[in-house]
N, CA, C and O of each residue as an XYZ file, in Angstrom:
280
protein
N      -3.987     14.481      3.186
C      -4.919     13.921      2.238
C      -5.554     12.653      2.808
O      -6.750     12.425      2.631
N      -4.763     11.834      3.488
C      -5.320     10.614      4.079
C      -6.394     10.932      5.116
O      -7.417     10.250      5.178
N      -6.169     11.955      5.922
C      -7.173     12.354      6.909
C      -8.452     12.822      6.220
O      -9.552     12.478      6.653
N      -8.314     13.595      5.163
C      -9.463     14.087      4.408
C     -10.256     12.921      3.828
O     -11.481     12.878      3.940
N      -9.554     11.978      3.211
C     -10.237     10.819      2.639
C     -10.914      9.980      3.716
O     -12.006      9.454      3.500
N     -10.272      9.852      4.870
C     -10.865      9.101      5.974
C     -12.141      9.777      6.459
O     -13.129      9.101      6.748
N     -12.129     11.106      6.552
C     -13.330     11.847      6.966
C     -14.481     11.611      5.999
O     -15.641     11.552      6.408
N     -14.165     11.478      4.731
C     -15.190     11.224      3.723
C     -15.585      9.750      3.643
O     -16.543      9.395      2.957
N     -14.849      8.903      4.344
C     -15.130      7.474      4.307
C     -14.606      6.781      3.060
O     -15.075      5.704      2.693
N     -13.632      7.406      2.414
C     -13.049      6.838      1.198
C     -11.912      5.902      1.591
O     -10.950      6.336      2.226
N     -12.006      4.629      1.226
C     -10.921      3.699      1.562
C      -9.665      4.048      0.775
O      -9.743      4.537     -0.353
N      -8.512      3.794      1.376
C      -7.257      4.166      0.728
C      -6.261      3.009      0.713
O      -6.288      2.114      1.559
N      -5.394      3.067     -0.271
C      -4.266      2.153     -0.391
C      -3.059      3.024     -0.692
O      -3.142      3.955     -1.494
N      -1.947      2.725     -0.055
C      -0.710      3.429     -0.335
C       0.214      2.456     -1.058
O       0.541      1.391     -0.536
N       0.632      2.833     -2.264
C       1.561      2.006     -3.035
C       2.959      2.597     -2.887
O       3.213      3.739     -3.272
N       3.851      1.801     -2.326
C       5.235      2.224     -2.151
C       6.029      1.733     -3.359
O       6.306      0.540     -3.488
N       6.387      2.649     -4.225
C       7.079      2.276     -5.448
C       8.568      2.066     -5.201
O       9.075      2.326     -4.110
N       9.241      1.601     -6.212
C      10.685      1.329     -6.166
C      11.023      0.180     -5.218
O      12.105      0.159     -4.631
N      10.113     -0.767     -5.064
C      10.333     -1.897     -4.158
C      11.563     -2.702     -4.548
O      12.175     -3.351     -3.700
N      11.925     -2.666     -5.815
C      13.092     -3.420     -6.272
C      14.405     -2.843     -5.738
O      15.452     -3.479     -5.855
N      14.357     -1.661     -5.163
C      15.562     -1.016     -4.635
C      15.877     -1.456     -3.200
O      16.939     -1.127     -2.672
N      14.964     -2.193     -2.570
C      15.135     -2.597     -1.179
C      15.291     -4.106     -1.047
O      14.801     -4.867     -1.881
N      15.976     -4.527      0.005
C      15.993     -5.946      0.329
C      14.621     -6.316      0.879
O      13.850     -5.436      1.263
N      14.312     -7.606      0.920
C      13.014     -8.049      1.458
C      12.837     -7.593      2.902
O      11.754     -7.155      3.292
N      13.905     -7.698      3.696
C      13.830     -7.282      5.104
C      13.588     -5.785      5.217
O      12.772     -5.345      6.027
N      14.290     -5.005      4.412
C      14.098     -3.553      4.438
C      12.697     -3.176      3.964
O      12.092     -2.236      4.481
N      12.190     -3.906      2.989
C      10.840     -3.635      2.477
C       9.795     -3.885      3.563
O       8.881     -3.079      3.741
N       9.927     -5.007      4.295
C       8.978     -5.300      5.384
C       9.053     -4.228      6.457
O       8.026     -3.775      6.962
N      10.256     -3.828      6.802
C      10.447     -2.783      7.809
C       9.852     -1.462      7.336
O       9.246     -0.728      8.117
N      10.029     -1.171      6.060
C       9.503      0.056      5.467
C       7.974      0.086      5.530
O       7.381      1.105      5.884
N       7.347     -1.030      5.188
C       5.884     -1.115      5.249
C       5.405     -0.917      6.682
O       4.456     -0.171      6.923
N       6.052     -1.579      7.626
C       5.650     -1.453      9.029
C       5.798     -0.014      9.519
O       4.905      0.515     10.181
N       6.907      0.607      9.198
C       7.160      1.985      9.641
C       6.149      2.964      9.039
O       5.606      3.813      9.746
N       5.902      2.845      7.753
C       4.958      3.750      7.093
C       3.542      3.494      7.582
O       2.770      4.437      7.758
N       3.188      2.232      7.804
C       1.863      1.904      8.344
C       1.652      2.578      9.692
O       0.610      3.185      9.940
N       2.655      2.464     10.562
C       2.556      3.105     11.885
C       2.472      4.622     11.760
O       1.634      5.260     12.398
N       3.334      5.186     10.947
C       3.396      6.642     10.799
C       2.082      7.210     10.272
O       1.620      8.252     10.736
N       1.490      6.530      9.312
C       0.247      7.014      8.699
C      -1.005      6.471      9.373
O      -2.123      6.777      8.958
N      -0.815      5.663     10.420
C      -1.932      5.052     11.152
C      -2.825      4.239     10.206
O      -4.050      4.351     10.236
N      -2.184      3.425      9.373
C      -2.897      2.563      8.442
C      -2.658      1.109      8.819
O      -1.680      0.778      9.489
N      -3.562      0.254      8.381
C      -3.361     -1.181      8.541
C      -2.259     -1.598      7.569
O      -2.155     -1.035      6.479
N      -1.446     -2.563      7.943
C      -0.375     -2.992      7.044
C      -0.859     -3.438      5.661
O      -0.130     -3.289      4.680
N      -2.080     -3.983      5.570
C      -2.565     -4.408      4.255
C      -2.993     -3.238      3.368
O      -3.320     -3.433      2.197
N      -2.992     -2.023      3.924
C      -3.277     -0.833      3.124
C      -2.012     -0.260      2.498
O      -2.083      0.658      1.680
N      -0.871     -0.789      2.871
C       0.409     -0.307      2.358
C       1.047     -1.444      1.562
O       1.367     -2.497      2.112
N       1.225     -1.218      0.266
C       1.689     -2.277     -0.619
C       2.970     -1.842     -1.326
O       3.028     -0.784     -1.952
N       3.987     -2.682     -1.210
C       5.234     -2.459     -1.939
C       4.979     -2.784     -3.413
O       4.304     -3.764     -3.728
N       5.518     -1.961     -4.311
C       5.294     -2.171     -5.735
C       6.546     -1.807     -6.528
O       7.245     -0.846     -6.209
N       6.809     -2.586     -7.554
C       7.901     -2.285     -8.480
C       7.402     -2.459     -9.903
O       7.010     -3.556    -10.300
N       7.416     -1.386    -10.663
C       7.036     -1.481    -12.070
C       8.090     -2.258    -12.850
O       7.777     -2.913    -13.845
N       9.315     -2.186    -12.404
C      10.405     -2.852    -13.107
C      10.322     -4.373    -12.984
O      10.467     -5.081    -13.980
N      10.091     -4.878    -11.777
C      10.069     -6.329    -11.574
C       8.657     -6.911    -11.512
O       8.479     -8.124    -11.631
N       7.669     -6.066    -11.329
C       6.294     -6.538    -11.192
C       5.941     -6.930     -9.771
O       4.815     -7.346     -9.499
N       6.906     -6.798     -8.858
C       6.646     -7.136     -7.452
C       5.481     -6.301     -6.924
O       5.436     -5.086     -7.119
N       4.551     -6.959     -6.261
C       3.406     -6.284     -5.663
C       2.270     -6.006     -6.631
O       1.225     -5.494     -6.230
N       2.460     -6.336     -7.894
C       1.438     -6.054     -8.913
C       0.128     -6.758     -8.601
O      -0.937     -6.141     -8.624
N       0.208     -8.040     -8.311
C      -1.007     -8.810     -8.028
C      -1.662     -8.320     -6.748
O      -2.882     -8.168     -6.699
N      -0.873     -8.073     -5.713
C      -1.419     -7.589     -4.439
C      -2.130     -6.254     -4.613
O      -3.209     -6.038     -4.061
N      -1.510     -5.351     -5.392
C      -2.119     -4.045     -5.629
C      -3.405     -4.178     -6.438
O      -4.405     -3.529     -6.133
N      -3.377     -5.006     -7.453
C      -4.573     -5.241     -8.268
C      -5.704     -5.820     -7.430
O      -6.850     -5.384     -7.542
N      -5.387     -6.803     -6.590
C      -6.412     -7.398     -5.734
C      -6.978     -6.387     -4.748
O      -8.186     -6.366     -4.513
N      -6.131     -5.552     -4.172
C      -6.591     -4.543     -3.211
C      -7.505     -3.533     -3.891
O      -8.545     -3.165     -3.345
N      -7.121     -3.088     -5.077
C      -7.956     -2.128     -5.813
C      -9.283     -2.770     -6.198
O     -10.334     -2.138     -6.090
N      -9.238     -4.014     -6.644
C     -10.459     -4.720     -7.026
C     -11.410     -4.833     -5.835
O     -12.611     -4.603     -5.976
N     -10.884     -5.183     -4.675
C     -11.720     -5.276     -3.473
C     -12.364     -3.942     -3.123
O     -13.530     -3.898     -2.732
N     -11.615     -2.860     -3.261
C     -12.169     -1.538     -2.957
C     -13.276     -1.168     -3.943
O     -14.311     -0.630     -3.549
N     -13.058     -1.456     -5.208
C     -14.051     -1.126     -6.235
C     -15.320     -1.941     -6.029
O     -16.423     -1.435     -6.235
N     -15.174     -3.194     -5.626
C     -16.344     -4.037     -5.409
C     -17.190     -3.544     -4.242
O     -18.394     -3.796     -4.201
N     -16.576     -2.848     -3.299
C     -17.312     -2.324     -2.141
C     -18.171     -1.116     -2.496
O     -19.120     -0.789     -1.782
N     -17.837     -0.460     -3.594
C     -18.554      0.774     -3.975
C     -19.852      0.473     -4.634
O     -20.578      1.392     -5.016
């Protein structure tokens, strides 16, 4: 799906949920690994937790920036 969206020129963000289940170090490592695997910039991969609200502001800002570009 990411390749398809890239071909269409659609910007993407990947939200990694359940961030509250990881330590901060594991979360950073997880973002780096997934960024490399999916060939995305690290700022396109955002840790998020609905339970704690972690990453909420970052995700909102990223979505807002994408919408403003359209």
